[in-house]
C-alpha positions as semicolon CSV with decimal commas, in nm:
position;residue;x (nm);y (nm);z (nm)
1;M;0,000;0,000;0,000
2;L;0,286;0,236;0,076
3;D;0,414;0,179;-0,278
4;I;0,078;0,296;-0,415
5;F;0,091;0,603;-0,192
6;N;0,441;0,683;-0,316
7;Q;0,340;0,644;-0,680
8;F;0,058;0,892;-0,634
9;N;0,272;1,136;-0,436
10;H;0,540;1,133;-0,707
11;N;0,280;1,196;-0,978
12;P;0,072;1,495;-0,860
13;A;-0,129;1,519;-1,183
14;L;-0,247;1,159;-1,150
15;L;-0,314;1,210;-0,780
16;Y;-0,536;1,515;-0,819
17;I;-0,721;1,383;-1,124
18;T;-0,797;1,062;-0,934
19;V;-0,907;1,252;-0,623
20;V;-1,132;1,488;-0,820
21;V;-1,299;1,212;-1,024
22;F;-1,350;0,988;-0,722
23;G;-1,468;1,286;-0,516
24;L;-1,732;1,377;-0,774
25;I;-1,859;1,019;-0,783
26;V;-1,876;1,002;-0,403
27;G;-2,046;1,342;-0,400
28;S;-2,324;1,201;-0,615
29;F;-2,372;0,923;-0,360
30;L;-2,367;1,171;-0,072
31;N;-2,655;1,355;-0,238
32;V;-2,855;1,034;-0,212
33;V;-2,763;0,988;0,155
34;I;-2,849;1,349;0,239
35;L;-3,187;1,322;0,069
36;R;-3,290;0,972;0,172
37;K;-3,147;0,917;0,520
38;P;-3,400;1,146;0,694
39;K;-3,683;0,979;0,500
40;M;-3,553;0,637;0,601
41;L;-3,547;0,745;0,966
42;E;-3,899;0,886;0,947
43;Q;-4,024;0,566;0,789
44;E;-3,853;0,362;1,061
45;W;-4,002;0,577;1,338
46;R;-4,351;0,552;1,189
47;A;-4,321;0,174;1,171
48;Q;-4,207;0,157;1,534
49;C;-4,485;0,392;1,644
50;A;-4,748;0,186;1,464
51;E;-4,644;-0,119;1,668
52;I;-4,709;0,057;2,000
53;P;-5,056;-0,022;2,143
54;G;-5,275;0,287;2,148
55;C;-5,050;0,487;1,918
56;D;-5,239;0,707;1,672
57;C;-4,972;0,673;1,404
58;P;-5,137;0,480;1,117
59;K;-4,964;0,209;0,922
60;T;-4,887;0,304;0,563
61;D;-4,831;0,106;0,247
62;E;-4,544;0,334;0,146
63;P;-4,267;0,133;-0,025
64;L;-3,954;0,079;0,181
65;I;-3,695;0,350;0,120
66;T;-3,326;0,256;0,119
67;L;-3,015;0,416;-0,023
68;S;-3,055;0,205;-0,337
69;K;-3,433;0,170;-0,372
70;P;-3,653;0,303;-0,519
71;D;-3,475;0,433;-0,827
72;S;-3,412;0,807;-0,841
73;T;-3,688;0,998;-1,018
74;C;-3,786;1,355;-1,093
75;P;-3,999;1,473;-0,797
76;K;-4,224;1,666;-1,037
77;C;-4,308;1,422;-1,317
78;G;-4,171;1,091;-1,187
79;H;-3,927;1,051;-1,477
80;K;-3,676;0,778;-1,393
81;I;-3,325;0,919;-1,389
82;R;-3,118;0,734;-1,649
83;A;-2,754;0,641;-1,595
84;W;-2,615;0,912;-1,821
85;E;-2,827;1,169;-1,636
86;N;-2,650;1,076;-1,313
87;I;-2,298;1,168;-1,423
88;P;-2,173;1,412;-1,159
89;V;-2,178;1,781;-1,264
90;I;-2,151;1,696;-1,636
91;S;-2,509;1,570;-1,668
92;Y;-2,637;1,880;-1,486
93;L;-2,458;2,105;-1,733
94;F;-2,564;1,895;-2,033
95;L;-2,929;1,905;-1,924
96;G;-2,912;2,277;-1,860
97;G;-3,012;2,221;-1,499
98;K;-3,354;2,087;-1,600
99;C;-3,533;1,752;-1,604
100;S;-3,503;1,596;-1,948
101;S;-3,872;1,506;-1,943
102;C;-4,073;1,791;-1,787
103;K;-3,803;2,062;-1,793
104;T;-3,851;2,137;-1,423
105;G;-3,541;2,297;-1,274
106;I;-3,298;2,070;-1,089
107;S;-3,164;2,210;-0,763
108;I;-2,818;2,365;-0,802
109;R;-2,727;2,204;-0,472
110;Y;-2,674;1,864;-0,633
111;P;-2,371;1,966;-0,842
112;L;-2,250;2,197;-0,565
113;V;-2,238;1,903;-0,322
114;E;-2,046;1,699;-0,580
115;I;-1,798;1,982;-0,634
116;A;-1,764;2,041;-0,259
117;T;-1,695;1,671;-0,202
118;A;-1,415;1,675;-0,458
119;L;-1,277;2,008;-0,333
120;L;-1,260;1,891;0,028
121;A;-1,066;1,584;-0,083
122;V;-0,823;1,796;-0,285
123;I;-0,754;2,026;0,011
124;V;-0,700;1,728;0,239
125;V;-0,458;1,566;-0,006
126;C;-0,270;1,896;-0,043
127;Y;-0,214;1,895;0,331
128;F;-0,174;1,526;0,419
129;K;-0,057;1,394;0,079
130;M;-0,167;1,044;-0,012
131;S;-0,131;0,857;0,315
132;W;-0,334;0,671;0,573
133;A;-0,391;1,002;0,751
134;G;-0,503;1,155;0,422
135;L;-0,752;0,877;0,350
136;A;-0,891;0,899;0,703
137;A;-0,918;1,277;0,679
138;I;-1,105;1,249;0,348
139;G;-1,352;1,008;0,508
140;L;-1,404;1,245;0,801
141;S;-1,449;1,541;0,566
142;W;-1,715;1,366;0,359
143;T;-1,903;1,248;0,668
144;L;-1,901;1,599;0,816
145;L;-2,035;1,739;0,488
146;T;-2,316;1,484;0,489
147;L;-2,407;1,549;0,851
148;S;-2,399;1,925;0,799
149;L;-2,648;1,920;0,515
150;I;-2,880;1,669;0,683
151;D;-2,881;1,885;0,995
152;F;-2,935;2,200;0,789
153;D;-3,235;2,043;0,613
154;T;-3,399;1,859;0,902
155;Q;-3,223;1,954;1,228
156;L;-3,130;1,589;1,267
157;L;-2,788;1,433;1,322
158;P;-2,854;1,061;1,271
159;D;-2,698;0,819;1,519
160;D;-2,633;0,594;1,219
161;L;-2,365;0,845;1,115
162;T;-2,246;1,015;1,436
163;L;-2,183;0,700;1,640
164;P;-1,985;0,511;1,372
165;L;-1,788;0,834;1,321
166;L;-1,702;0,837;1,692
167;W;-1,590;0,472;1,694
168;A;-1,393;0,525;1,374
169;G;-1,204;0,811;1,538
170;L;-1,103;0,591;1,830
171;L;-0,996;0,309;1,598
172;I;-0,796;0,547;1,378
173;N;-0,612;0,680;1,680
174;I;-0,506;0,336;1,801
175;Q;-0,211;0,418;1,576
176;G;-0,209;0,780;1,695
177;I;-0,276;0,917;1,347
178;F;-0,436;1,241;1,468
179;A;-0,394;1,216;1,845
180;P;-0,271;0,965;2,104
181;L;-0,540;0,711;2,191
182;S;-0,563;0,837;2,550
183;E;-0,632;1,192;2,426
184;A;-0,888;1,057;2,179
185;V;-1,079;0,871;2,452
186;I;-1,074;1,177;2,678
187;G;-1,177;1,389;2,380
188;A;-1,483;1,172;2,317
189;V;-1,592;1,191;2,681
190;V;-1,521;1,562;2,729
191;G;-1,673;1,650;2,391
192;Y;-2,001;1,489;2,487
193;L;-2,010;1,623;2,842
194;A;-1,918;1,978;2,737
195;L;-2,230;2,032;2,527
196;W;-2,440;1,813;2,756
197;S;-2,357;2,053;3,040
198;V;-2,434;2,359;2,829
199;Y;-2,765;2,204;2,723
200;H;-2,881;2,138;3,080
201;L;-2,758;2,474;3,209
202;F;-2,941;2,655;2,929
203;R;-3,259;2,458;2,992
204;L;-3,235;2,530;3,365
205;L;-3,200;2,904;3,306
206;T;-3,446;2,949;3,019
207;G;-3,675;2,646;3,024
208;K;-3,588;2,587;2,658
209;E;-3,373;2,333;2,477
210;G;-3,082;2,509;2,311
211;M;-2,949;2,216;2,108
212;G;-3,009;1,852;2,029
213;F;-2,837;1,540;2,157
214;G;-2,693;1,485;1,811
215;D;-2,469;1,787;1,868
216;F;-2,324;1,619;2,180
217;K;-2,242;1,307;1,980
218;L;-2,090;1,504;1,693
219;L;-1,855;1,695;1,925
220;A;-1,771;1,366;2,097
221;A;-1,684;1,221;1,756
222;L;-1,461;1,519;1,677
223;G;-1,294;1,476;2,015
224;A;-1,234;1,110;1,933
225;W;-1,073;1,203;1,601
226;L;-0,868;1,506;1,702
227;G;-0,816;1,462;2,077
228;W;-0,931;1,671;2,369
229;K;-0,673;1,944;2,311
230;M;-0,857;2,055;1,996
231;L;-1,196;2,081;2,167
232;P;-1,155;2,440;2,296
233;L;-1,065;2,555;1,945
234;I;-1,358;2,366;1,791
235;I;-1,605;2,508;2,041
236;L;-1,469;2,861;1,994
237;L;-1,469;2,844;1,614
238;S;-1,815;2,687;1,594
239;S;-1,956;2,953;1,826
240;L;-1,798;3,234;1,624
241;V;-1,911;3,094;1,289
242;G;-2,259;3,024;1,425
243;A;-2,291;3,373;1,571
244;V;-2,177;3,546;1,251
245;I;-2,398;3,339;1,020
246;G;-2,694;3,349;1,258
247;I;-2,682;3,727;1,293
248;A;-2,640;3,766;0,917
249;M;-2,945;3,545;0,852
250;I;-3,155;3,753;1,092
251;I;-3,040;4,092;0,960
252;I;-2,999;4,022;0,588
253;L;-3,252;3,746;0,526
254;G;-3,501;3,855;0,791
255;R;-3,506;3,512;0,955
256;D;-3,720;3,492;1,268
257;K;-3,482;3,485;1,565
258;N;-3,715;3,239;1,741
259;I;-3,661;2,976;1,469
260;P;-3,388;2,732;1,583
261;I;-3,066;2,733;1,383
262;P;-2,893;2,393;1,354
263;F;-2,556;2,390;1,531
264;G;-2,422;2,076;1,363
265;P;-2,292;2,250;1,048
266;Y;-2,091;2,495;1,258
267;L;-1,940;2,214;1,464
268;A;-1,854;2,032;1,142
269;I;-1,691;2,340;0,986
270;A;-1,494;2,408;1,304
271;G;-1,387;2,045;1,333
272;W;-1,268;2,037;0,973
273;I;-1,070;2,359;1,017
274;A;-0,917;2,220;1,335
275;M;-0,817;1,900;1,155
276;I;-0,638;2,087;0,876
277;W;-0,505;2,402;1,043
278;G;-0,570;2,347;1,413
279;N;-0,207;2,306;1,516
280;D;-0,106;2,612;1,313
281;I;-0,383;2,822;1,469
282;V;-0,290;2,716;1,822
283;S;0,081;2,774;1,757
284;A;0,011;3,119;1,613
285;Y;-0,203;3,209;1,913
286;L;0,055;3,088;2,164
287;G;0,323;3,276;1,970
288;M;0,138;3,598;2,049
289;Y;0,191;3,533;2,418
290;P;0,543;3,391;2,462
291;A;0,627;3,230;2,792
292;P;0,816;3,458;3,032
């Protein structure tokens, strides 16, 4: 495997072409996950509710939704998406951003997610090169992108994604790829308890729930990947990004301040920044205050 890594690292053109193409393909799959995972969860919850005696949730004959079934169709006319219409970015441009059957506009977010998936991988490879750390960082980046958009759409952070991400971080750090295993374990615990404490304190003071339990698990996962020493930076960055974007949405877009804003995307952005530039940011900050 190291020989393959070396071949890619000695041939940058091949490396980046491979990363971009593979990233676009994965981005197309992530679009499916982002769209279908919440529907799969809702279907599962309805089925569980229907089994509870006295529950008012009716059983439905809706076909089972998975990541592979049913086939992708146009939500307007039901046109089945053909293979050539699923080519990342290219098919969107070729179709002019419209369904080939009814000419209804296709959301620009689909190609943007594909491009973002490839771009994240390129940035990671620029920093980590082709290595085990690079592959792990790409996987983390893509998972964070998926979680961010699901949370943005539905204010859900599925356990099916956050918990495997946490365990993956601990397994990755058995070899100390991003942090020593002891720091990763502490990071997972402290990451969860930090937001858990904020949640209960906020509820005690205001009687409202300021965030969801999925946020606790996501920060725990980031702590497992990057270690507890990165948690203060992640919390600070996510708070700053969330405050800036939240205020901008209220002032510029006129968003009702009483409407909850998902915190998961800000945690994900902060965690990704910490993974790539965290050590540089901390070193620069400490350099401003040299030890006496």
